C-alpha positions as CSV (number, residue, x, y, z in Angstrom):
1,M,-17.7,17.8,-34.9
2,A,-16.0,14.8,-36.6
3,N,-13.4,14.0,-33.8
4,K,-15.7,12.2,-31.5
5,F,-15.4,8.9,-29.6
6,T,-17.6,7.1,-27.1
7,L,-17.1,5.8,-23.6
8,K,-17.6,2.3,-25.0
9,Q,-14.6,2.8,-27.4
10,L,-12.5,4.2,-24.5
11,T,-13.5,1.1,-22.4
12,Y,-12.4,-1.2,-25.2
13,F,-9.1,0.7,-25.5
14,V,-8.4,0.8,-21.8
15,L,-9.0,-2.9,-21.3
16,A,-6.8,-3.8,-24.2
17,G,-4.1,-1.5,-22.8
18,E,-4.3,-3.1,-19.3
19,H,-3.9,-6.6,-20.7
20,S,-1.7,-5.8,-23.7
21,S,-4.1,-7.9,-25.7
22,V,-7.1,-7.4,-28.0
23,T,-8.0,-11.1,-27.5
24,K,-8.1,-10.8,-23.7
25,A,-10.1,-7.6,-23.8
26,A,-12.6,-9.2,-26.2
27,E,-12.9,-12.2,-23.8
28,L,-13.5,-10.0,-20.7
29,L,-16.1,-7.8,-22.5
30,F,-17.8,-10.7,-24.3
31,V,-17.4,-8.9,-27.7
32,S,-15.6,-9.9,-30.9
33,Q,-12.0,-9.1,-31.4
34,P,-12.8,-6.9,-34.5
35,S,-15.0,-4.7,-32.2
36,I,-12.0,-4.0,-30.0
37,S,-9.6,-3.5,-32.9
38,S,-12.2,-1.2,-34.6
39,A,-12.5,1.0,-31.5
40,I,-8.7,1.3,-31.2
41,H,-8.3,2.2,-34.9
42,H,-11.1,4.8,-34.5
43,L,-9.4,6.4,-31.5
44,E,-6.1,6.5,-33.4
45,D,-7.8,8.1,-36.4
46,V,-9.7,10.8,-34.5
47,T,-6.7,11.7,-32.2
48,G,-4.0,11.4,-34.8
49,L,-1.9,9.4,-32.2
50,Q,-0.3,6.0,-32.4
51,L,-1.6,4.4,-29.3
52,F,-0.2,0.9,-29.6
53,I,2.7,-0.9,-31.1
54,R,1.6,-4.2,-32.6
55,H,3.8,-7.3,-32.0
56,H,3.2,-10.2,-34.3
57,A,1.7,-13.1,-32.3
58,Q,2.7,-11.4,-29.0
59,G,-0.1,-8.9,-28.5
60,L,0.5,-5.2,-28.3
61,S,2.0,-2.5,-26.1
62,L,1.2,1.1,-25.4
63,T,3.4,3.8,-26.9
64,T,4.5,6.8,-24.8
65,Q,1.6,8.8,-26.2
66,G,-0.6,5.8,-25.7
67,W,0.3,5.7,-22.0
68,Q,-0.6,9.3,-21.5
69,F,-3.9,8.9,-23.4
70,F,-4.6,5.6,-21.4
71,H,-4.3,7.4,-18.0
72,K,-6.6,10.2,-19.1
73,A,-9.1,7.7,-20.6
74,K,-9.1,5.6,-17.4
75,A,-9.7,8.7,-15.3
76,L,-12.6,9.8,-17.6
77,L,-14.2,6.3,-17.4
78,K,-13.9,6.3,-13.6
79,G,-15.5,9.8,-13.5
80,A,-18.3,8.6,-15.7
81,D,-18.8,5.6,-13.3
82,D,-18.8,7.9,-10.3
83,L,-21.3,10.2,-12.0
84,S,-23.6,7.2,-12.7
85,Q,-23.4,6.1,-9.1
86,F,-24.1,9.7,-7.9
87,A,-27.2,9.8,-10.1
88,Q,-28.4,6.5,-8.8
89,T,-28.2,7.6,-5.2
90,L,-29.1,11.3,-5.9
91,G,-26.1,12.2,-3.7
92,T,-27.6,10.8,-0.5
93,E,-25.0,8.1,0.2
94,V,-21.4,7.3,-0.5
95,S,-21.3,4.5,-3.0
96,G,-19.3,3.0,-5.9
97,S,-16.0,1.2,-6.0
98,L,-12.8,2.0,-4.2
99,S,-9.4,0.4,-4.8
100,I,-6.8,0.8,-2.2
101,V,-3.4,-0.7,-1.4
102,G,-1.5,-1.0,1.8
103,F,2.1,-1.5,3.0
104,P,2.4,-5.2,4.2
105,T,3.8,-4.5,7.7
106,F,0.5,-3.1,9.0
107,T,-2.1,-4.0,6.3
108,S,-2.8,-7.5,7.7
109,L,-2.8,-6.2,11.2
110,M,-5.1,-3.2,11.0
111,M,-6.9,-3.2,7.6
112,P,-9.4,-6.1,8.2
113,S,-11.0,-4.5,11.3
114,M,-10.7,-1.0,9.8
115,L,-12.4,-2.1,6.5
116,K,-15.2,-3.7,8.5
117,E,-15.8,-0.4,10.3
118,F,-15.8,1.4,6.9
119,V,-18.2,-1.0,5.1
120,D,-20.5,-1.0,8.2
121,Q,-20.8,2.7,7.8
122,Y,-20.9,2.7,3.9
123,P,-22.4,-0.6,2.7
124,A,-22.9,0.8,-0.8
125,V,-19.1,1.0,-1.4
126,N,-17.4,-2.0,-2.9
127,V,-13.8,-1.9,-1.5
128,Q,-10.9,-3.9,-2.9
129,C,-7.7,-3.8,-0.7
130,D,-4.3,-5.2,-1.9
131,E,-0.9,-5.1,-0.2
132,M,2.4,-4.3,-1.8
133,H,5.9,-3.1,-1.1
134,Q,6.6,0.6,-1.5
135,R,7.9,0.7,-5.1
136,D,5.0,-1.4,-6.5
137,L,2.5,0.5,-4.3
138,I,3.7,3.9,-5.7
139,Q,3.6,2.6,-9.3
140,G,0.1,1.4,-8.7
141,L,-1.0,4.9,-7.7
142,I,0.8,6.4,-10.7
143,N,-0.9,3.9,-13.1
144,S,-4.3,4.7,-11.5
145,K,-4.7,1.1,-10.4
146,Y,-5.4,2.4,-6.9
147,E,-7.0,5.5,-5.7
148,L,-5.4,5.5,-2.2
149,A,-2.4,3.8,-0.6
150,I,-1.9,3.4,3.2
151,T,1.8,3.5,3.6
152,Y,4.9,5.1,5.2
153,D,6.6,8.4,4.1
154,M,9.5,6.5,2.5
155,Q,10.9,7.8,-0.8
156,L,7.7,9.2,-2.1
157,P,8.1,11.0,-5.5
158,A,7.0,14.6,-6.0
159,N,3.8,13.7,-7.8
160,I,2.5,11.7,-4.8
161,E,0.6,13.6,-2.1
162,F,0.9,12.3,1.4
163,I,-1.5,12.8,4.2
164,P,0.2,12.0,7.5
165,L,-1.8,10.2,10.2
166,I,0.5,8.8,12.9
167,S,4.2,8.8,13.8
168,L,5.6,5.3,14.5
169,P,9.0,5.3,16.3
170,P,11.1,2.2,16.1
171,Y,11.2,-0.3,18.9
172,V,13.0,-3.6,19.7
173,V,11.5,-7.1,19.8
174,V,13.3,-10.0,21.5
175,E,12.6,-13.5,22.7
176,L,11.5,-13.8,26.4
177,N,14.8,-15.3,27.4
178,H,17.0,-12.8,25.6
179,P,19.6,-11.0,27.8
180,L,17.8,-7.7,27.1
181,A,14.2,-8.9,27.6
182,K,13.8,-7.6,31.1
183,K,15.0,-4.1,30.3
184,K,12.6,-1.2,30.4
185,Q,14.6,0.5,27.6
186,V,17.5,-0.6,25.4
187,S,20.1,1.4,23.6
188,I,20.8,0.8,20.0
189,H,24.5,0.5,20.9
190,E,23.6,-2.5,23.1
191,L,21.8,-4.1,20.2
192,A,24.8,-3.9,18.0
193,K,26.5,-6.6,20.2
194,H,23.7,-9.1,19.5
195,P,22.5,-10.9,16.3
196,M,19.7,-9.3,14.4
197,V,16.9,-10.7,12.3
198,M,16.4,-8.2,9.5
199,L,13.1,-7.6,7.7
200,D,14.6,-7.6,4.2
201,W,12.2,-5.6,2.1
202,P,13.0,-2.9,-0.4
203,M,13.4,0.4,1.4
204,S,12.7,-1.2,4.8
205,R,16.2,-2.7,5.0
206,E,17.7,0.7,4.2
207,Y,15.6,2.4,6.9
208,F,16.4,-0.1,9.7
209,S,20.1,0.0,8.7
210,S,20.1,3.8,8.8
211,L,19.1,3.8,12.4
212,F,22.5,2.1,13.2
213,I,24.6,4.0,10.7
214,G,23.3,7.3,12.1
215,Q,24.8,6.3,15.4
216,G,28.1,5.4,13.8
217,I,27.6,1.6,14.3
218,E,26.5,-1.4,12.2
219,P,24.0,-4.1,13.0
220,M,25.2,-7.7,13.3
221,I,22.7,-9.2,10.8
222,S,22.5,-13.0,11.3
223,H,19.3,-13.7,9.3
224,N,17.2,-12.0,6.7
225,A,13.5,-12.7,6.5
226,H,11.0,-11.6,3.8
227,S,7.8,-11.5,5.8
228,L,6.7,-10.0,9.1
229,G,5.4,-13.3,10.3
230,M,8.8,-15.0,9.6
231,V,10.6,-12.2,11.5
232,R,8.3,-12.5,14.5
233,G,8.7,-16.3,14.5
234,M,12.5,-16.2,14.3
235,V,12.8,-13.6,17.0
236,A,10.4,-15.5,19.3
237,N,12.5,-18.7,18.7
238,G,15.8,-17.1,19.7
239,F,17.5,-16.3,16.4
240,G,18.1,-12.7,17.3
241,Y,16.3,-9.4,18.0
242,S,14.6,-7.3,15.4
243,I,13.3,-3.7,15.1
244,F,9.8,-2.8,14.2
245,N,7.7,0.3,13.7
246,T,4.4,-1.6,13.3
247,P,1.9,-1.5,16.1
248,V,1.8,-5.0,17.6
249,H,-1.4,-6.0,19.4
250,S,-0.2,-9.4,20.3
251,N,3.4,-10.5,21.2
252,V,2.8,-14.0,20.0
253,A,4.3,-15.5,16.8
254,L,2.3,-17.6,14.4
255,D,3.7,-20.8,16.0
256,G,2.5,-19.7,19.5
257,T,5.9,-18.7,20.8
258,K,6.1,-15.3,22.6
259,F,8.4,-12.3,22.4
260,A,8.9,-9.0,24.2
261,S,8.7,-5.5,22.9
262,I,11.1,-2.9,24.3
263,P,11.3,0.9,23.7
264,L,14.6,2.3,22.4
265,K,16.5,4.9,24.6
266,E,17.5,7.0,21.6
267,K,15.1,9.2,19.9
268,L,15.6,7.7,16.5
269,M,13.9,8.7,13.2
270,P,10.3,7.5,13.2
271,L,8.3,6.5,10.1
272,T,5.0,8.3,9.5
273,M,2.0,6.2,8.5
274,G,-0.5,8.0,6.3
275,V,-2.5,8.0,3.1
276,A,-0.9,8.6,-0.3
277,K,-2.6,9.6,-3.5
278,L,-1.7,10.9,-6.9
279,E,-1.2,14.6,-6.5
280,Q,-3.4,15.7,-9.4
281,S,-6.2,13.3,-8.7
282,Q,-9.4,14.4,-7.0
283,L,-10.7,11.9,-4.4
284,T,-14.1,10.3,-5.0
285,P,-16.7,10.6,-2.2
286,A,-16.0,7.0,-1.3
287,A,-12.2,7.8,-1.0
288,E,-12.9,10.9,1.1
289,A,-15.1,8.9,3.4
290,F,-12.4,6.2,3.7
291,V,-9.8,8.8,4.7
292,E,-12.0,10.2,7.4
293,V,-12.7,6.7,8.9
294,L,-9.0,5.9,8.7
295,K,-8.1,9.1,10.5
296,N,-10.3,8.2,13.4
297,F,-9.1,4.6,13.4
298,A,-5.4,5.6,13.3
299,S,-5.8,8.0,16.3
300,G,-6.3,4.9,18.5
301,I,-3.1,3.2,17.4
302,L,0.0,3.1,19.5
303,A,3.3,1.4,18.9
304,P,4.7,-0.6,21.9
305,S,7.4,2.1,22.4
306,Q,4.6,4.6,23.0
307,E,2.8,2.4,25.6
308,S,3.4,2.5,29.3
309,S,5.6,-0.2,30.9
310,A,2.5,-1.8,32.6
311,E,0.7,-2.0,29.3
312,R,3.7,-3.6,27.7
313,K,4.0,-6.3,30.3
314,T,0.3,-7.1,30.0
315,A,0.7,-7.5,26.3
316,V,3.5,-10.0,26.8
């Protein structure tokens, strides 16, 4: 059959597509630029597709058909790599590479220890873990950059499958001298009278604001912060309260100042933490093993609003 192409040609094409550059692909693969260009031309000839648009002196970009072919090619190459790993181990161990991404509010808190637990069990797996906000995280799954995402059930498109792990209700954090700090519970209506430090991330801001709007009130936002560490520090230093969902294992900001965690009286909408994947993708053995380890790890996680009062005082 004349319409054949090789895994090497697909590799050349995928790398050129990822970097929008024949030159960059040639550099990374230690081959000549004509080798990359020849592979791309061959693929276009045998498929009858225009895979790239060439821009004079500005590289190239994938066409709509090129993007579709790119994702299929990338999946095929990953499958070939997984098959090679399987052959090497004869199916006796989980191995290969695993690319995952996590939502920033809990990735830095839980992923390092969880990853250690995973690699201790599966040392033959090479794990790469990034952290991104929800929109970029979802796009990374769609583009097949990541096999799994550990995130919340926030605005997930229909082509993303979500495996729920743990429900995380919202709770309040305040400085130790805050008027509400000694309360065992606090109403969101009480909070509306005090200044708030808002974690100003895409989708996160909408979620936290909706907790107030759903009660017919609005938060009095005094400061916006763009990192969890900044929010914790500003709260601990008296700039206002904030609302978290993230499990906090230490009520100490990065500068050493302390804050208190208080459950909310109202049963407000929680966020569910879980694993997201592209719906039509089949998990590799490494990814399946990771999900199982994560399930066991997540079962031991509690948000402060789920802890007893005694446990909460000890944490502070």
